[in-house]
DRENTOR-980121 format. One record per residue: x negated, y negated, z of N, C-alpha, C, O in turn; residue number from 1; residue in three letters. Coordinates in nm, 3 decimals, always signed. Layout:
DRENTOR-980121
((X,Y,Z),(X,Y,Z),(X,Y,Z),(X,Y,Z),NUM,ala)
...
end
This chain:
DRENTOR-980121
((-6.440,+4.492,-5.739),(-6.299,+4.459,-5.735),(-6.262,+4.368,-5.850),(-6.338,+4.278,-5.887),1,met)
((-6.145,+4.392,-5.904),(-6.097,+4.309,-6.014),(-6.043,+4.178,-5.960),(-5.987,+4.172,-5.851),2,ala)
((-6.062,+4.076,-6.038),(-6.014,+3.945,-5.999),(-5.862,+3.939,-6.015),(-5.808,+3.982,-6.116),3,lys)
((-5.796,+3.885,-5.916),(-5.650,+3.874,-5.922),(-5.612,+3.741,-5.987),(-5.661,+3.635,-5.949),4,arg)
((-5.524,+3.751,-6.086),(-5.480,+3.628,-6.153),(-5.344,+3.588,-6.099),(-5.260,+3.672,-6.067),5,thr)
((-5.324,+3.460,-6.092),(-5.195,+3.409,-6.045),(-5.091,+3.423,-6.154),(-5.118,+3.398,-6.272),6,lys)
((-4.974,+3.461,-6.114),(-4.865,+3.467,-6.212),(-4.793,+3.332,-6.213),(-4.789,+3.261,-6.112),7,ser)
((-4.739,+3.300,-6.326),(-4.667,+3.174,-6.338),(-4.534,+3.185,-6.265),(-4.473,+3.292,-6.264),8,lys)
((-4.488,+3.077,-6.203),(-4.360,+3.084,-6.133),(-4.246,+3.107,-6.233),(-4.247,+3.052,-6.343),9,pro)
((-4.151,+3.188,-6.193),(-4.038,+3.216,-6.280),(-3.935,+3.104,-6.267),(-3.914,+3.048,-6.160),10,gln)
((-3.873,+3.075,-6.380),(-3.767,+2.976,-6.378),(-3.643,+3.042,-6.323),(-3.598,+3.144,-6.376),11,glu)
((-3.588,+2.987,-6.220),(-3.466,+3.042,-6.162),(-3.357,+2.936,-6.170),(-3.384,+2.818,-6.191),12,arg)
((-3.238,+2.981,-6.154),(-3.128,+2.887,-6.157),(-3.015,+2.941,-6.240),(-2.989,+3.061,-6.243),13,gly)
((-2.948,+2.850,-6.307),(-2.833,+2.891,-6.385),(-2.826,+2.813,-6.515),(-2.891,+2.710,-6.533),14,ser)
((-2.746,+2.867,-6.605),(-2.722,+2.805,-6.734),(-2.575,+2.769,-6.740),(-2.490,+2.845,-6.693),15,val)
((-2.544,+2.653,-6.796),(-2.406,+2.608,-6.806),(-2.351,+2.639,-6.945),(-2.420,+2.622,-7.046),16,leu)
((-2.226,+2.684,-6.949),(-2.160,+2.718,-7.075),(-2.029,+2.642,-7.087),(-1.961,+2.616,-6.988),17,phe)
((-1.994,+2.606,-7.211),(-1.863,+2.551,-7.244),(-1.781,+2.666,-7.301),(-1.829,+2.741,-7.386),18,asp)
((-1.657,+2.679,-7.255),(-1.572,+2.790,-7.295),(-1.454,+2.735,-7.374),(-1.389,+2.639,-7.332),19,val)
((-1.427,+2.795,-7.490),(-1.309,+2.763,-7.569),(-1.218,+2.885,-7.564),(-1.258,+2.996,-7.599),20,leu)
((-1.094,+2.862,-7.519),(-0.997,+2.972,-7.507),(-0.911,+2.981,-7.632),(-0.908,+2.888,-7.713),21,tyr)
((-0.841,+3.093,-7.648),(-0.756,+3.117,-7.764),(-0.646,+3.011,-7.779),(-0.605,+2.982,-7.892),22,glu)
((-0.599,+2.953,-7.669),(-0.493,+2.852,-7.675),(-0.548,+2.711,-7.698),(-0.477,+2.612,-7.679),23,asp)
((-0.676,+2.702,-7.740),(-0.747,+2.576,-7.770),(-0.783,+2.494,-7.647),(-0.832,+2.382,-7.662),24,glu)
((-0.761,+2.545,-7.526),(-0.804,+2.472,-7.407),(-0.953,+2.498,-7.386),(-1.009,+2.594,-7.439),25,ser)
((-1.016,+2.411,-7.309),(-1.160,+2.419,-7.286),(-1.192,+2.418,-7.138),(-1.116,+2.364,-7.058),26,arg)
((-1.303,+2.477,-7.103),(-1.361,+2.467,-6.969),(-1.508,+2.434,-6.990),(-1.578,+2.503,-7.065),27,ala)
((-1.555,+2.332,-6.924),(-1.694,+2.290,-6.942),(-1.776,+2.325,-6.819),(-1.725,+2.336,-6.707),28,ser)
((-1.905,+2.343,-6.844),(-2.004,+2.363,-6.739),(-1.975,+2.483,-6.649),(-1.982,+2.472,-6.526),29,asn)
((-1.944,+2.596,-6.709),(-1.925,+2.719,-6.633),(-2.064,+2.776,-6.606),(-2.142,+2.796,-6.700),30,arg)
((-2.094,+2.802,-6.482),(-2.228,+2.840,-6.437),(-2.249,+2.992,-6.445),(-2.166,+3.070,-6.398),31,arg)
((-2.363,+3.032,-6.506),(-2.401,+3.172,-6.519),(-2.546,+3.186,-6.474),(-2.630,+3.105,-6.515),32,val)
((-2.578,+3.286,-6.391),(-2.717,+3.303,-6.346),(-2.812,+3.327,-6.464),(-2.783,+3.405,-6.554),33,pro)
((-2.924,+3.259,-6.462),(-3.021,+3.264,-6.571),(-3.083,+3.403,-6.588),(-3.115,+3.443,-6.700),34,met)
((-3.099,+3.477,-6.479),(-3.170,+3.605,-6.488),(-3.095,+3.711,-6.567),(-3.157,+3.810,-6.607),35,glu)
((-2.965,+3.696,-6.591),(-2.893,+3.797,-6.669),(-2.896,+3.767,-6.819),(-2.856,+3.851,-6.900),36,ile)
((-2.943,+3.649,-6.856),(-2.944,+3.609,-6.997),(-3.076,+3.643,-7.063),(-3.176,+3.669,-6.995),37,leu)
((-3.076,+3.645,-7.195),(-3.198,+3.673,-7.270),(-3.208,+3.820,-7.305),(-3.109,+3.892,-7.298),38,gly)
((-3.323,+3.862,-7.342),(-3.341,+4.001,-7.381),(-3.270,+4.031,-7.512),(-3.246,+3.940,-7.592),39,gly)
((-3.238,+4.157,-7.534),(-3.174,+4.197,-7.659),(-3.030,+4.149,-7.669),(-2.980,+4.129,-7.780),40,leu)
((-2.963,+4.130,-7.554),(-2.823,+4.090,-7.555),(-2.803,+3.940,-7.570),(-2.692,+3.896,-7.599),41,asp)
((-2.907,+3.861,-7.551),(-2.894,+3.716,-7.562),(-2.798,+3.661,-7.459),(-2.814,+3.685,-7.339),42,gly)
((-2.697,+3.587,-7.504),(-2.599,+3.526,-7.416),(-2.474,+3.613,-7.396),(-2.380,+3.570,-7.330),43,asp)
((-2.472,+3.733,-7.452),(-2.354,+3.821,-7.441),(-2.316,+3.851,-7.296),(-2.196,+3.853,-7.266),44,ala)
((-2.410,+3.874,-7.203),(-2.370,+3.900,-7.065),(-2.296,+3.783,-7.000),(-2.221,+3.802,-6.904),45,pro)
((-2.315,+3.662,-7.052),(-2.246,+3.545,-6.996),(-2.095,+3.559,-7.012),(-2.020,+3.518,-6.923),46,ala)
((-2.051,+3.617,-7.122),(-1.907,+3.636,-7.145),(-1.847,+3.722,-7.034),(-1.739,+3.692,-6.983),47,arg)
((-1.916,+3.830,-6.997),(-1.866,+3.919,-6.893),(-1.856,+3.847,-6.759),(-1.758,+3.863,-6.686),48,glu)
((-1.957,+3.767,-6.726),(-1.957,+3.693,-6.599),(-1.843,+3.592,-6.598),(-1.771,+3.581,-6.499),49,ile)
((-1.826,+3.518,-6.707),(-1.721,+3.416,-6.713),(-1.583,+3.481,-6.714),(-1.491,+3.427,-6.652),50,ile)
((-1.567,+3.594,-6.781),(-1.438,+3.665,-6.778),(-1.405,+3.710,-6.635),(-1.290,+3.703,-6.594),51,glu)
((-1.505,+3.755,-6.561),(-1.482,+3.794,-6.422),(-1.444,+3.672,-6.338),(-1.354,+3.681,-6.254),52,glu)
((-1.512,+3.559,-6.359),(-1.476,+3.436,-6.288),(-1.331,+3.398,-6.320),(-1.256,+3.358,-6.230),53,gln)
((-1.293,+3.410,-6.447),(-1.156,+3.377,-6.488),(-1.054,+3.471,-6.422),(-0.946,+3.427,-6.384),54,asp)
((-1.088,+3.600,-6.409),(-0.998,+3.695,-6.343),(-0.970,+3.654,-6.200),(-0.856,+3.656,-6.154),55,arg)
((-1.077,+3.616,-6.129),(-1.063,+3.574,-5.989),(-0.978,+3.447,-5.981),(-0.890,+3.437,-5.895),56,val)
((-1.004,+3.352,-6.070),(-0.927,+3.227,-6.071),(-0.780,+3.255,-6.102),(-0.692,+3.197,-6.038),57,ile)
((-0.753,+3.342,-6.199),(-0.615,+3.375,-6.236),(-0.542,+3.443,-6.120),(-0.425,+3.414,-6.095),58,ala)
((-0.610,+3.532,-6.049),(-0.547,+3.599,-5.934),(-0.512,+3.499,-5.825),(-0.403,+3.504,-5.769),59,glu)
((-0.604,+3.409,-5.796),(-0.582,+3.312,-5.689),(-0.474,+3.210,-5.725),(-0.397,+3.167,-5.639),60,lys)
((-0.469,+3.170,-5.853),(-0.376,+3.065,-5.894),(-0.239,+3.120,-5.934),(-0.141,+3.046,-5.939),61,ser)
((-0.233,+3.251,-5.964),(-0.107,+3.309,-6.008),(-0.077,+3.283,-6.155),(+0.033,+3.312,-6.202),62,gly)
((-0.174,+3.230,-6.226),(-0.157,+3.203,-6.370),(-0.211,+3.321,-6.450),(-0.299,+3.393,-6.403),63,arg)
((-0.159,+3.339,-6.573),(-0.209,+3.449,-6.655),(-0.353,+3.423,-6.703),(-0.395,+3.308,-6.717),64,pro)
((-0.424,+3.530,-6.728),(-0.562,+3.523,-6.778),(-0.561,+3.483,-6.925),(-0.486,+3.539,-7.004),65,leu)
((-0.644,+3.385,-6.961),(-0.652,+3.339,-7.100),(-0.770,+3.407,-7.169),(-0.880,+3.411,-7.114),66,lys)
((-0.747,+3.460,-7.290),(-0.860,+3.521,-7.363),(-0.957,+3.415,-7.415),(-0.916,+3.306,-7.457),67,pro)
((-1.084,+3.447,-7.411),(-1.190,+3.355,-7.454),(-1.211,+3.369,-7.604),(-1.225,+3.480,-7.655),68,ile)
((-1.213,+3.256,-7.674),(-1.243,+3.256,-7.817),(-1.393,+3.247,-7.840),(-1.449,+3.326,-7.916),69,arg)
((-1.459,+3.152,-7.774),(-1.603,+3.136,-7.795),(-1.671,+3.074,-7.674),(-1.608,+3.008,-7.591),70,ser)
((-1.801,+3.098,-7.665),(-1.887,+3.042,-7.561),(-2.003,+2.970,-7.628),(-2.061,+3.021,-7.724),71,leu)
((-2.037,+2.853,-7.579),(-2.157,+2.783,-7.626),(-2.227,+2.726,-7.504),(-2.164,+2.689,-7.405),72,thr)
((-2.358,+2.719,-7.513),(-2.433,+2.658,-7.402),(-2.402,+2.509,-7.397),(-2.397,+2.442,-7.500),73,arg)
((-2.382,+2.459,-7.276),(-2.359,+2.316,-7.258),(-2.488,+2.242,-7.291),(-2.597,+2.292,-7.263),74,ser)
((-2.475,+2.124,-7.349),(-2.598,+2.047,-7.377),(-2.668,+2.008,-7.247),(-2.604,+1.979,-7.146),75,pro)
((-2.799,+2.009,-7.252),(-2.878,+1.972,-7.134),(-2.873,+1.822,-7.118),(-2.905,+1.746,-7.209),76,ile)
((-2.832,+1.781,-7.000),(-2.823,+1.637,-6.973),(-2.956,+1.587,-6.918),(-3.015,+1.648,-6.829),77,arg)
((-3.001,+1.477,-6.972),(-3.122,+1.413,-6.922),(-3.076,+1.303,-6.829),(-3.001,+1.215,-6.870),78,val)
((-3.120,+1.305,-6.703),(-3.075,+1.202,-6.610),(-3.119,+1.065,-6.657),(-3.233,+1.045,-6.699),79,pro)
((-3.027,+0.971,-6.648),(-3.061,+0.835,-6.687),(-3.136,+0.768,-6.573),(-3.113,+0.797,-6.455),80,ser)
((-3.224,+0.679,-6.609),(-3.301,+0.609,-6.507),(-3.234,+0.478,-6.475),(-3.178,+0.412,-6.563),81,thr)
((-3.239,+0.441,-6.350),(-3.180,+0.315,-6.306),(-3.292,+0.212,-6.301),(-3.396,+0.235,-6.240),82,val)
((-3.268,+0.100,-6.365),(-3.368,-0.006,-6.363),(-3.319,-0.120,-6.277),(-3.201,-0.156,-6.279),83,thr)
((-3.408,-0.177,-6.202),(-3.376,-0.291,-6.116),(-3.441,-0.415,-6.173),(-3.550,-0.455,-6.131),84,asn)
((-3.375,-0.476,-6.268),(-3.429,-0.597,-6.331),(-3.378,-0.721,-6.267),(-3.414,-0.831,-6.308),85,asp)
end
C-alpha cells in the first residue's frame, strides 16, 4: 500500500476590495470570496461579484447603479497590540 500524505489546509475566507466609481465616490472593504480569485483571470471575477452586490443594493435603496471605474485590493491590516504598562 502506498503511504498517504497529508494535504495542506486550504486558505478560506474572503478578500477585501476598495472600489472607485465613475463619479469619484469610493466604497471600502467590499468582501469577495477568496475561492473565485486567482487562476488565469486574477482579480477579474471580483468585479462581477461586486457589480452584483451593487445591483442588489441599488434595487433595495431605489438609487441608480453606479459604474465602477477601478478595483484595488484593500491593504491588509495588522492588528495593533495593546500594552499594559
